[in-house]
PDB file with one MODEL, atoms N, CA, C and O in Angstrom:
MODEL        1
ATOM      1  N   MET A   1     120.998 131.870  99.332  1.00  0.00           N
ATOM      2  CA  MET A   1     122.125 132.569  99.895  1.00  0.00           C
ATOM      3  C   MET A   1     122.536 133.668  98.910  1.00  0.00           C
ATOM      4  O   MET A   1     122.686 133.407  97.716  1.00  0.00           O
ATOM      5  N   PRO A   2     122.715 134.879  99.400  1.00  0.00           N
ATOM      6  CA  PRO A   2     123.147 135.957  98.511  1.00  0.00           C
ATOM      7  C   PRO A   2     124.482 135.617  97.830  1.00  0.00           C
ATOM      8  O   PRO A   2     125.370 135.017  98.437  1.00  0.00           O
ATOM      9  N   VAL A   3     124.597 136.009  96.578  1.00  0.00           N
ATOM     10  CA  VAL A   3     125.780 135.689  95.781  1.00  0.00           C
ATOM     11  C   VAL A   3     127.056 136.200  96.452  1.00  0.00           C
ATOM     12  O   VAL A   3     128.059 135.488  96.492  1.00  0.00           O
ATOM     13  N   LYS A   4     127.028 137.399  96.967  1.00  0.00           N
ATOM     14  CA  LYS A   4     128.218 137.980  97.607  1.00  0.00           C
ATOM     15  C   LYS A   4     128.641 137.151  98.817  1.00  0.00           C
ATOM     16  O   LYS A   4     129.830 136.898  99.011  1.00  0.00           O
ATOM     17  N   HIS A   5     127.686 136.734  99.619  1.00  0.00           N
ATOM     18  CA  HIS A   5     127.977 135.934 100.816  1.00  0.00           C
ATOM     19  C   HIS A   5     128.561 134.573 100.424  1.00  0.00           C
ATOM     20  O   HIS A   5     129.554 134.123 100.998  1.00  0.00           O
ATOM     21  N   ARG A   6     127.933 133.927  99.441  1.00  0.00           N
ATOM     22  CA  ARG A   6     128.433 132.630  98.981  1.00  0.00           C
ATOM     23  C   ARG A   6     129.844 132.772  98.408  1.00  0.00           C
ATOM     24  O   ARG A   6     130.716 131.951  98.692  1.00  0.00           O
ATOM     25  N   SER A   7     130.061 133.788  97.623  1.00  0.00           N
ATOM     26  CA  SER A   7     131.373 134.022  97.031  1.00  0.00           C
ATOM     27  C   SER A   7     132.428 134.204  98.116  1.00  0.00           C
ATOM     28  O   SER A   7     133.538 133.685  98.000  1.00  0.00           O
ATOM     29  N   ASN A   8     132.088 134.932  99.159  1.00  0.00           N
ATOM     30  CA  ASN A   8     133.012 135.135 100.276  1.00  0.00           C
ATOM     31  C   ASN A   8     133.363 133.802 100.924  1.00  0.00           C
ATOM     32  O   ASN A   8     134.530 133.545 101.219  1.00  0.00           O
ATOM     33  N   LEU A   9     132.358 132.948 101.149  1.00  0.00           N
ATOM     34  CA  LEU A   9     132.615 131.639 101.758  1.00  0.00           C
ATOM     35  C   LEU A   9     133.425 130.746 100.818  1.00  0.00           C
ATOM     36  O   LEU A   9     134.316 130.025 101.267  1.00  0.00           O
ATOM     37  N   GLU A  10     133.127 130.788  99.535  1.00  0.00           N
ATOM     38  CA  GLU A  10     133.837 129.964  98.553  1.00  0.00           C
ATOM     39  C   GLU A  10     135.320 130.316  98.475  1.00  0.00           C
ATOM     40  O   GLU A  10     136.154 129.441  98.245  1.00  0.00           O
ATOM     41  N   ASN A  11     135.645 131.569  98.662  1.00  0.00           N
ATOM     42  CA  ASN A  11     137.028 132.026  98.495  1.00  0.00           C
ATOM     43  C   ASN A  11     137.887 131.901  99.752  1.00  0.00           C
ATOM     44  O   ASN A  11     139.077 132.213  99.717  1.00  0.00           O
ATOM     45  N   GLN A  12     137.313 131.460 100.834  1.00  0.00           N
ATOM     46  CA  GLN A  12     138.100 131.283 102.055  1.00  0.00           C
ATOM     47  C   GLN A  12     138.914 129.991 101.980  1.00  0.00           C
ATOM     48  O   GLN A  12     138.462 128.998 101.410  1.00  0.00           O
ATOM     49  N   THR A  13     140.111 130.010 102.554  1.00  0.00           N
ATOM     50  CA  THR A  13     140.927 128.809 102.627  1.00  0.00           C
ATOM     51  C   THR A  13     140.268 127.856 103.606  1.00  0.00           C
ATOM     52  O   THR A  13     139.975 128.234 104.740  1.00  0.00           O
ATOM     53  N   ARG A  14     140.032 126.620 103.176  1.00  0.00           N
ATOM     54  CA  ARG A  14     139.353 125.625 103.999  1.00  0.00           C
ATOM     55  C   ARG A  14     140.341 124.612 104.555  1.00  0.00           C
ATOM     56  O   ARG A  14     141.299 124.225 103.885  1.00  0.00           O
ATOM     57  N   TYR A  15     140.100 124.198 105.762  1.00  0.00           N
ATOM     58  CA  TYR A  15     140.836 123.093 106.360  1.00  0.00           C
ATOM     59  C   TYR A  15     140.006 121.832 106.151  1.00  0.00           C
ATOM     60  O   TYR A  15     138.777 121.904 106.152  1.00  0.00           O
ATOM     61  N   PHE A  16     140.637 120.695 105.974  1.00  0.00           N
ATOM     62  CA  PHE A  16     139.922 119.447 105.758  1.00  0.00           C
ATOM     63  C   PHE A  16     138.918 119.245 106.890  1.00  0.00           C
ATOM     64  O   PHE A  16     139.262 119.358 108.067  1.00  0.00           O
ATOM     65  N   GLY A  17     137.682 118.947 106.524  1.00  0.00           N
ATOM     66  CA  GLY A  17     136.646 118.692 107.508  1.00  0.00           C
ATOM     67  C   GLY A  17     135.913 119.923 107.995  1.00  0.00           C
ATOM     68  O   GLY A  17     134.987 119.805 108.798  1.00  0.00           O
ATOM     69  N   THR A  18     136.302 121.105 107.533  1.00  0.00           N
ATOM     70  CA  THR A  18     135.617 122.330 107.936  1.00  0.00           C
ATOM     71  C   THR A  18     134.351 122.491 107.108  1.00  0.00           C
ATOM     72  O   THR A  18     134.395 122.382 105.882  1.00  0.00           O
ATOM     73  N   CYS A  19     133.260 122.740 107.743  1.00  0.00           N
ATOM     74  CA  CYS A  19     131.982 122.941 107.054  1.00  0.00           C
ATOM     75  C   CYS A  19     132.117 124.075 106.038  1.00  0.00           C
ATOM     76  O   CYS A  19     132.700 125.118 106.334  1.00  0.00           O
ATOM     77  N   ILE A  20     131.579 123.864 104.852  1.00  0.00           N
ATOM     78  CA  ILE A  20     131.676 124.897 103.820  1.00  0.00           C
ATOM     79  C   ILE A  20     130.883 126.152 104.177  1.00  0.00           C
ATOM     80  O   ILE A  20     131.112 127.216 103.602  1.00  0.00           O
ATOM     81  N   PHE A  21     129.970 126.035 105.103  1.00  0.00           N
ATOM     82  CA  PHE A  21     129.175 127.190 105.505  1.00  0.00           C
ATOM     83  C   PHE A  21     129.778 127.930 106.696  1.00  0.00           C
ATOM     84  O   PHE A  21     129.249 128.955 107.124  1.00  0.00           O
ATOM     85  N   TYR A  22     130.884 127.414 107.230  1.00  0.00           N
ATOM     86  CA  TYR A  22     131.527 128.090 108.355  1.00  0.00           C
ATOM     87  C   TYR A  22     132.352 129.258 107.827  1.00  0.00           C
ATOM     88  O   TYR A  22     133.231 129.079 106.984  1.00  0.00           O
ATOM     89  N   ASP A  23     132.066 130.435 108.323  1.00  0.00           N
ATOM     90  CA  ASP A  23     132.757 131.645 107.906  1.00  0.00           C
ATOM     91  C   ASP A  23     134.010 131.796 108.757  1.00  0.00           C
ATOM     92  O   ASP A  23     133.955 132.294 109.881  1.00  0.00           O
ATOM     93  N   LEU A  24     135.140 131.362 108.207  1.00  0.00           N
ATOM     94  CA  LEU A  24     136.400 131.389 108.946  1.00  0.00           C
ATOM     95  C   LEU A  24     136.866 132.814 109.236  1.00  0.00           C
ATOM     96  O   LEU A  24     137.454 133.075 110.285  1.00  0.00           O
ATOM     97  N   ASP A  25     136.608 133.725 108.319  1.00  0.00           N
ATOM     98  CA  ASP A  25     137.048 135.113 108.507  1.00  0.00           C
ATOM     99  C   ASP A  25     136.353 135.780 109.683  1.00  0.00           C
ATOM    100  O   ASP A  25     136.958 136.571 110.406  1.00  0.00           O
ATOM    101  N   ASN A  26     135.078 135.455 109.871  1.00  0.00           N
ATOM    102  CA  ASN A  26     134.299 136.072 110.947  1.00  0.00           C
ATOM    103  C   ASN A  26     134.051 135.133 112.121  1.00  0.00           C
ATOM    104  O   ASN A  26     133.379 135.500 113.084  1.00  0.00           O
ATOM    105  N   ASP A  27     134.599 133.911 112.039  1.00  0.00           N
ATOM    106  CA  ASP A  27     134.485 132.912 113.102  1.00  0.00           C
ATOM    107  C   ASP A  27     133.036 132.666 113.518  1.00  0.00           C
ATOM    108  O   ASP A  27     132.691 132.734 114.698  1.00  0.00           O
ATOM    109  N   LYS A  28     132.189 132.377 112.513  1.00  0.00           N
ATOM    110  CA  LYS A  28     130.783 132.095 112.817  1.00  0.00           C
ATOM    111  C   LYS A  28     130.160 131.280 111.690  1.00  0.00           C
ATOM    112  O   LYS A  28     130.719 131.168 110.598  1.00  0.00           O
ATOM    113  N   CYS A  29     129.016 130.726 111.972  1.00  0.00           N
ATOM    114  CA  CYS A  29     128.270 129.951 110.984  1.00  0.00           C
ATOM    115  C   CYS A  29     127.688 130.895 109.941  1.00  0.00           C
ATOM    116  O   CYS A  29     127.061 131.900 110.278  1.00  0.00           O
ATOM    117  N   GLY A  30     127.901 130.564 108.672  1.00  0.00           N
ATOM    118  CA  GLY A  30     127.392 131.396 107.590  1.00  0.00           C
ATOM    119  C   GLY A  30     125.920 131.193 107.298  1.00  0.00           C
ATOM    120  O   GLY A  30     125.317 131.980 106.569  1.00  0.00           O
ATOM    121  N   ILE A  31     125.325 130.132 107.866  1.00  0.00           N
ATOM    122  CA  ILE A  31     123.891 129.860 107.656  1.00  0.00           C
ATOM    123  C   ILE A  31     123.193 129.649 109.003  1.00  0.00           C
ATOM    124  O   ILE A  31     122.277 128.834 109.113  1.00  0.00           O
ATOM    125  N   HIS A  32     123.620 130.370 109.996  1.00  0.00           N
ATOM    126  CA  HIS A  32     123.166 130.160 111.375  1.00  0.00           C
ATOM    127  C   HIS A  32     121.648 130.048 111.492  1.00  0.00           C
ATOM    128  O   HIS A  32     121.155 129.137 112.157  1.00  0.00           O
ATOM    129  N   ASP A  33     120.916 130.925 110.880  1.00  0.00           N
ATOM    130  CA  ASP A  33     119.444 130.914 111.002  1.00  0.00           C
ATOM    131  C   ASP A  33     118.794 129.717 110.319  1.00  0.00           C
ATOM    132  O   ASP A  33     117.675 129.343 110.671  1.00  0.00           O
ATOM    133  N   ALA A  34     119.477 129.106 109.348  1.00  0.00           N
ATOM    134  CA  ALA A  34     118.902 127.981 108.602  1.00  0.00           C
ATOM    135  C   ALA A  34     119.682 126.687 108.808  1.00  0.00           C
ATOM    136  O   ALA A  34     119.501 125.729 108.057  1.00  0.00           O
ATOM    137  N   ARG A  35     120.542 126.652 109.812  1.00  0.00           N
ATOM    138  CA  ARG A  35     121.397 125.466 109.996  1.00  0.00           C
ATOM    139  C   ARG A  35     120.583 124.244 110.399  1.00  0.00           C
ATOM    140  O   ARG A  35     119.543 124.373 111.045  1.00  0.00           O
ATOM    141  N   PRO A  36     121.056 123.050 110.016  1.00  0.00           N
ATOM    142  CA  PRO A  36     120.338 121.817 110.357  1.00  0.00           C
ATOM    143  C   PRO A  36     120.447 121.470 111.839  1.00  0.00           C
ATOM    144  O   PRO A  36     121.291 122.013 112.554  1.00  0.00           O
ATOM    145  N   GLU A  37     119.598 120.573 112.285  1.00  0.00           N
ATOM    146  CA  GLU A  37     119.544 120.189 113.700  1.00  0.00           C
ATOM    147  C   GLU A  37     120.893 119.703 114.224  1.00  0.00           C
ATOM    148  O   GLU A  37     121.268 120.039 115.348  1.00  0.00           O
ATOM    149  N   ILE A  38     121.627 118.921 113.438  1.00  0.00           N
ATOM    150  CA  ILE A  38     122.896 118.388 113.906  1.00  0.00           C
ATOM    151  C   ILE A  38     123.878 119.518 114.213  1.00  0.00           C
ATOM    152  O   ILE A  38     124.688 119.400 115.132  1.00  0.00           O
ATOM    153  N   CYS A  39     123.812 120.593 113.463  1.00  0.00           N
ATOM    154  CA  CYS A  39     124.676 121.747 113.721  1.00  0.00           C
ATOM    155  C   CYS A  39     124.286 122.451 115.017  1.00  0.00           C
ATOM    156  O   CYS A  39     125.147 122.955 115.739  1.00  0.00           O
ATOM    157  N   LYS A  40     122.993 122.485 115.308  1.00  0.00           N
ATOM    158  CA  LYS A  40     122.529 123.096 116.557  1.00  0.00           C
ATOM    159  C   LYS A  40     123.015 122.303 117.756  1.00  0.00           C
ATOM    160  O   LYS A  40     123.213 122.859 118.836  1.00  0.00           O
ATOM    161  N   MET A  41     123.208 120.997 117.567  1.00  0.00           N
ATOM    162  CA  MET A  41     123.638 120.115 118.654  1.00  0.00           C
ATOM    163  C   MET A  41     125.152 120.124 118.837  1.00  0.00           C
ATOM    164  O   MET A  41     125.653 119.799 119.914  1.00  0.00           O
ATOM    165  N   PHE A  42     125.874 120.493 117.792  1.00  0.00           N
ATOM    166  CA  PHE A  42     127.334 120.430 117.807  1.00  0.00           C
ATOM    167  C   PHE A  42     127.914 121.268 118.944  1.00  0.00           C
ATOM    168  O   PHE A  42     127.569 122.437 119.120  1.00  0.00           O
ATOM    169  N   GLY A  43     128.792 120.647 119.697  1.00  0.00           N
ATOM    170  CA  GLY A  43     129.463 121.334 120.789  1.00  0.00           C
ATOM    171  C   GLY A  43     128.814 121.144 122.150  1.00  0.00           C
ATOM    172  O   GLY A  43     129.416 121.467 123.174  1.00  0.00           O
ATOM    173  N   TYR A  44     127.590 120.620 122.173  1.00  0.00           N
ATOM    174  CA  TYR A  44     126.870 120.462 123.432  1.00  0.00           C
ATOM    175  C   TYR A  44     126.626 118.998 123.807  1.00  0.00           C
ATOM    176  O   TYR A  44     126.194 118.703 124.922  1.00  0.00           O
ATOM    177  N   TYR A  45     126.900 118.095 122.885  1.00  0.00           N
ATOM    178  CA  TYR A  45     126.660 116.669 123.121  1.00  0.00           C
ATOM    179  C   TYR A  45     127.986 115.912 123.132  1.00  0.00           C
ATOM    180  O   TYR A  45     128.916 116.254 122.402  1.00  0.00           O
ATOM    181  N   GLU A  46     128.057 114.884 123.966  1.00  0.00           N
ATOM    182  CA  GLU A  46     129.298 114.157 124.212  1.00  0.00           C
ATOM    183  C   GLU A  46     130.007 113.695 122.940  1.00  0.00           C
ATOM    184  O   GLU A  46     131.235 113.748 122.874  1.00  0.00           O
ATOM    185  N   LYS A  47     129.278 113.255 121.953  1.00  0.00           N
ATOM    186  CA  LYS A  47     129.898 112.741 120.733  1.00  0.00           C
ATOM    187  C   LYS A  47     130.007 113.778 119.628  1.00  0.00           C
ATOM    188  O   LYS A  47     130.383 113.450 118.503  1.00  0.00           O
ATOM    189  N   LEU A  48     129.684 115.012 119.935  1.00  0.00           N
ATOM    190  CA  LEU A  48     129.783 116.108 118.974  1.00  0.00           C
ATOM    191  C   LEU A  48     130.602 117.249 119.588  1.00  0.00           C
ATOM    192  O   LEU A  48     130.161 118.397 119.628  1.00  0.00           O
ATOM    193  N   VAL A  49     131.773 116.913 120.052  1.00  0.00           N
ATOM    194  CA  VAL A  49     132.623 117.850 120.798  1.00  0.00           C
ATOM    195  C   VAL A  49     133.267 118.880 119.877  1.00  0.00           C
ATOM    196  O   VAL A  49     133.783 118.533 118.814  1.00  0.00           O
ATOM    197  N   CYS A  50     133.236 120.125 120.279  1.00  0.00           N
ATOM    198  CA  CYS A  50     133.924 121.191 119.570  1.00  0.00           C
ATOM    199  C   CYS A  50     135.303 121.358 120.198  1.00  0.00           C
ATOM    200  O   CYS A  50     135.424 121.428 121.421  1.00  0.00           O
ATOM    201  N   PHE A  51     136.335 121.421 119.371  1.00  0.00           N
ATOM    202  CA  PHE A  51     137.692 121.537 119.895  1.00  0.00           C
ATOM    203  C   PHE A  51     137.933 122.851 120.623  1.00  0.00           C
ATOM    204  O   PHE A  51     138.864 122.947 121.422  1.00  0.00           O
ATOM    205  N   ARG A  52     137.122 123.854 120.364  1.00  0.00           N
ATOM    206  CA  ARG A  52     137.331 125.154 121.008  1.00  0.00           C
ATOM    207  C   ARG A  52     136.846 125.188 122.454  1.00  0.00           C
ATOM    208  O   ARG A  52     137.470 125.812 123.313  1.00  0.00           O
ATOM    209  N   LYS A  53     135.726 124.510 122.715  1.00  0.00           N
ATOM    210  CA  LYS A  53     135.179 124.491 124.075  1.00  0.00           C
ATOM    211  C   LYS A  53     134.683 123.092 124.408  1.00  0.00           C
ATOM    212  O   LYS A  53     133.477 122.877 124.526  1.00  0.00           O
ATOM    213  N   PRO A  54     135.596 122.135 124.561  1.00  0.00           N
ATOM    214  CA  PRO A  54     135.179 120.753 124.805  1.00  0.00           C
ATOM    215  C   PRO A  54     134.408 120.575 126.111  1.00  0.00           C
ATOM    216  O   PRO A  54     133.651 119.614 126.248  1.00  0.00           O
ATOM    217  N   GLU A  55     134.582 121.462 127.049  1.00  0.00           N
ATOM    218  CA  GLU A  55     133.895 121.344 128.342  1.00  0.00           C
ATOM    219  C   GLU A  55     132.382 121.519 128.240  1.00  0.00           C
ATOM    220  O   GLU A  55     131.659 121.141 129.161  1.00  0.00           O
ATOM    221  N   LEU A  56     131.896 122.082 127.147  1.00  0.00           N
ATOM    222  CA  LEU A  56     130.455 122.276 126.969  1.00  0.00           C
ATOM    223  C   LEU A  56     129.732 121.009 126.525  1.00  0.00           C
ATOM    224  O   LEU A  56     128.513 120.919 126.663  1.00  0.00           O
ATOM    225  N   ALA A  57     130.460 120.035 125.998  1.00  0.00           N
ATOM    226  CA  ALA A  57     129.855 118.812 125.453  1.00  0.00           C
ATOM    227  C   ALA A  57     129.558 117.821 126.568  1.00  0.00           C
ATOM    228  O   ALA A  57     130.315 116.875 126.787  1.00  0.00           O
ATOM    229  N   THR A  58     128.456 118.042 127.268  1.00  0.00           N
ATOM    230  CA  THR A  58     128.115 117.221 128.433  1.00  0.00           C
ATOM    231  C   THR A  58     126.829 116.410 128.267  1.00  0.00           C
ATOM    232  O   THR A  58     126.591 115.487 129.047  1.00  0.00           O
ATOM    233  N   LYS A  59     126.011 116.720 127.296  1.00  0.00           N
ATOM    234  CA  LYS A  59     124.731 116.021 127.135  1.00  0.00           C
ATOM    235  C   LYS A  59     124.924 114.711 126.377  1.00  0.00           C
ATOM    236  O   LYS A  59     125.718 114.649 125.439  1.00  0.00           O
ATOM    237  N   PRO A  60     124.200 113.662 126.779  1.00  0.00           N
ATOM    238  CA  PRO A  60     124.243 112.426 125.980  1.00  0.00           C
ATOM    239  C   PRO A  60     123.425 112.635 124.703  1.00  0.00           C
ATOM    240  O   PRO A  60     122.464 113.403 124.689  1.00  0.00           O
ATOM    241  N   LEU A  61     123.818 111.947 123.644  1.00  0.00           N
ATOM    242  CA  LEU A  61     123.059 112.053 122.392  1.00  0.00           C
ATOM    243  C   LEU A  61     121.651 111.507 122.577  1.00  0.00           C
ATOM    244  O   LEU A  61     121.457 110.538 123.311  1.00  0.00           O
ATOM    245  N   PRO A  62     120.669 112.114 121.925  1.00  0.00           N
ATOM    246  CA  PRO A  62     119.316 111.562 121.960  1.00  0.00           C
ATOM    247  C   PRO A  62     119.319 110.135 121.400  1.00  0.00           C
ATOM    248  O   PRO A  62     120.118 109.817 120.520  1.00  0.00           O
ATOM    249  N   ALA A  63     118.447 109.296 121.897  1.00  0.00           N
ATOM    250  CA  ALA A  63     118.408 107.880 121.510  1.00  0.00           C
ATOM    251  C   ALA A  63     118.303 107.702 119.994  1.00  0.00           C
ATOM    252  O   ALA A  63     118.886 106.768 119.443  1.00  0.00           O
ATOM    253  N   ARG A  64     117.578 108.574 119.325  1.00  0.00           N
ATOM    254  CA  ARG A  64     117.397 108.438 117.880  1.00  0.00           C
ATOM    255  C   ARG A  64     118.695 108.643 117.107  1.00  0.00           C
ATOM    256  O   ARG A  64     118.787 108.250 115.944  1.00  0.00           O
ATOM    257  N   LEU A  65     119.689 109.246 117.730  1.00  0.00           N
ATOM    258  CA  LEU A  65     120.973 109.477 117.073  1.00  0.00           C
ATOM    259  C   LEU A  65     122.063 108.553 117.584  1.00  0.00           C
ATOM    260  O   LEU A  65     123.169 108.534 117.043  1.00  0.00           O
ATOM    261  N   GLU A  66     121.763 107.798 118.611  1.00  0.00           N
ATOM    262  CA  GLU A  66     122.775 106.960 119.252  1.00  0.00           C
ATOM    263  C   GLU A  66     123.309 105.875 118.322  1.00  0.00           C
ATOM    264  O   GLU A  66     124.503 105.576 118.351  1.00  0.00           O
ATOM    265  N   ASP A  67     122.443 105.276 117.493  1.00  0.00           N
ATOM    266  CA  ASP A  67     122.879 104.241 116.569  1.00  0.00           C
ATOM    267  C   ASP A  67     123.355 104.886 115.275  1.00  0.00           C
ATOM    268  O   ASP A  67     122.569 105.143 114.364  1.00  0.00           O
ATOM    269  N   SER A  68     124.630 105.137 115.214  1.00  0.00           N
ATOM    270  CA  SER A  68     125.223 105.811 114.072  1.00  0.00           C
ATOM    271  C   SER A  68     125.200 104.907 112.845  1.00  0.00           C
ATOM    272  O   SER A  68     125.348 103.690 112.953  1.00  0.00           O
ATOM    273  N   ILE A  69     125.014 105.515 111.683  1.00  0.00           N
ATOM    274  CA  ILE A  69     125.054 104.746 110.442  1.00  0.00           C
ATOM    275  C   ILE A  69     126.421 104.867 109.782  1.00  0.00           C
ATOM    276  O   ILE A  69     126.630 104.336 108.691  1.00  0.00           O
ATOM    277  N   GLY A  70     127.331 105.541 110.414  1.00  0.00           N
ATOM    278  CA  GLY A  70     128.674 105.700 109.869  1.00  0.00           C
ATOM    279  C   GLY A  70     129.199 107.092 110.128  1.00  0.00           C
ATOM    280  O   GLY A  70     128.596 107.876 110.862  1.00  0.00           O
ATOM    281  N   ILE A  71     130.319 107.386 109.522  1.00  0.00           N
ATOM    282  CA  ILE A  71     130.888 108.709 109.674  1.00  0.00           C
ATOM    283  C   ILE A  71     130.997 109.362 108.305  1.00  0.00           C
ATOM    284  O   ILE A  71     131.037 108.681 107.281  1.00  0.00           O
ATOM    285  N   LEU A  72     131.043 110.665 108.298  1.00  0.00           N
ATOM    286  CA  LEU A  72     131.190 111.401 107.061  1.00  0.00           C
ATOM    287  C   LEU A  72     132.625 111.229 106.576  1.00  0.00           C
ATOM    288  O   LEU A  72     133.571 111.648 107.243  1.00  0.00           O
ATOM    289  N   SER A  73     132.775 110.617 105.428  1.00  0.00           N
ATOM    290  CA  SER A  73     134.123 110.341 104.932  1.00  0.00           C
ATOM    291  C   SER A  73     134.483 111.199 103.727  1.00  0.00           C
ATOM    292  O   SER A  73     135.549 111.027 103.134  1.00  0.00           O
ATOM    293  N   VAL A  74     133.604 112.117 103.365  1.00  0.00           N
ATOM    294  CA  VAL A  74     133.872 113.006 102.246  1.00  0.00           C
ATOM    295  C   VAL A  74     133.984 114.417 102.786  1.00  0.00           C
ATOM    296  O   VAL A  74     133.153 114.854 103.582  1.00  0.00           O
ATOM    297  N   ASP A  75     134.996 115.118 102.358  1.00  0.00           N
ATOM    298  CA  ASP A  75     135.141 116.510 102.738  1.00  0.00           C
ATOM    299  C   ASP A  75     134.467 117.347 101.661  1.00  0.00           C
ATOM    300  O   ASP A  75     135.058 117.582 100.607  1.00  0.00           O
ATOM    301  N   PHE A  76     133.249 117.797 101.902  1.00  0.00           N
ATOM    302  CA  PHE A  76     132.513 118.555 100.909  1.00  0.00           C
ATOM    303  C   PHE A  76     133.134 119.922 100.709  1.00  0.00           C
ATOM    304  O   PHE A  76     133.499 120.606 101.665  1.00  0.00           O
ATOM    305  N   THR A  77     133.245 120.303  99.453  1.00  0.00           N
ATOM    306  CA  THR A  77     133.747 121.612  99.090  1.00  0.00           C
ATOM    307  C   THR A  77     132.728 122.277  98.170  1.00  0.00           C
ATOM    308  O   THR A  77     131.760 121.642  97.750  1.00  0.00           O
ATOM    309  N   TRP A  78     132.942 123.540  97.860  1.00  0.00           N
ATOM    310  CA  TRP A  78     132.007 124.243  96.986  1.00  0.00           C
ATOM    311  C   TRP A  78     132.012 123.658  95.583  1.00  0.00           C
ATOM    312  O   TRP A  78     131.045 123.840  94.844  1.00  0.00           O
ATOM    313  N   ASP A  79     133.070 122.962  95.197  1.00  0.00           N
ATOM    314  CA  ASP A  79     133.121 122.340  93.869  1.00  0.00           C
ATOM    315  C   ASP A  79     131.998 121.340  93.647  1.00  0.00           C
ATOM    316  O   ASP A  79     131.583 121.123  92.509  1.00  0.00           O
ATOM    317  N   TYR A  80     131.501 120.730  94.712  1.00  0.00           N
ATOM    318  CA  TYR A  80     130.412 119.754  94.591  1.00  0.00           C
ATOM    319  C   TYR A  80     129.095 120.425  94.156  1.00  0.00           C
ATOM    320  O   TYR A  80     128.179 119.748  93.688  1.00  0.00           O
ATOM    321  N   PHE A  81     129.005 121.731  94.311  1.00  0.00           N
ATOM    322  CA  PHE A  81     127.752 122.448  94.057  1.00  0.00           C
ATOM    323  C   PHE A  81     127.801 123.339  92.826  1.00  0.00           C
ATOM    324  O   PHE A  81     126.937 124.196  92.641  1.00  0.00           O
ATOM    325  N   LYS A  82     128.800 123.140  91.993  1.00  0.00           N
ATOM    326  CA  LYS A  82     128.919 123.962  90.778  1.00  0.00           C
ATOM    327  C   LYS A  82     128.412 123.208  89.581  1.00  0.00           C
ATOM    328  O   LYS A  82     128.430 123.732  88.468  1.00  0.00           O
TER     329      LYS A  82
ENDMDL
END
């Protein structure tokens, strides 16, 4: 990730639970082209509802993801990567 882009993301005010790669200023994913599969699914599957457009979350989760191993209980910040 270019230093300028990372610095911009690091300096944004974060809300608890907001992905560190989400560009709040531009309202878009900061790593869209390299985002993980779970991010690609977010907003379109019943258990991955986006608060902005909940009506889009209509697909059932694939069977391989149905048995959850837990929930993310840590709010990752850029401090974890310094």
